[in-house]
C-alpha positions, 0 to 999 in steps of 0.5 A, a space after each residue: 576813911 578807907 577800910 584798913 588792910 590787914 598786916 603782912 601775913 606769914 603762914 608756917 607748915 610744920 610737919 609731923 611732930 611738935 616736940 621739944 626739938 621741933 618746938 625750938 626751931 619753930 620758936 626761932 622762926 617765929 622770933 626771926 619773923 617778928 624781929 623782921 616786923 611781921 604781925 600777923 603769923 598762921 601756923 597751919 597745923 594740917 601736917 602735924 601729926 603729934 604734939 606732946 606737952 613740950 610742943 604745947 608749952 612752945 606754943 604758949 611761949 610763942 604766943 606770949 612772945 607774939 603778944 609782946 610784940 603786939 603781933 597775932 598768932 593764929 592756928 588753923 587746920 587741926 587734927 582731932 588729936 590736937 584739938 583734944 589736947 588743947 581741950 583738955 588742957 583748957 587751951 582752946 580758948 587761949 589760942 585763936 583757931 580756925 577750921 582752915 586757912 579758907 575760913 581764916 581768910 574769909 573771917 579777916 578778908 584776905 584773898 
């Protein structure tokens, strides 16, 4: 049996602040991707400078929605502040997190 290829991947690049307002936009974008049948979504957080509790709440809602659709949500390139927020809220084990897109692609075997 040939190796199974990974599902289609969509990479999102949110910028600046992830708060209630930006979170709603990200949520809608991801719901549209799920409706289109995308099963693997990578959020590259390299350009996110600040995440507040509303933004974190939206990420949890997005994670639940992707799981309900049998899809996979992955985060990468978190800055130290975002990483600390996840740690302080005990969410670092809830999300699938990679150090970078390169690391993510290496683990999944995606070129």
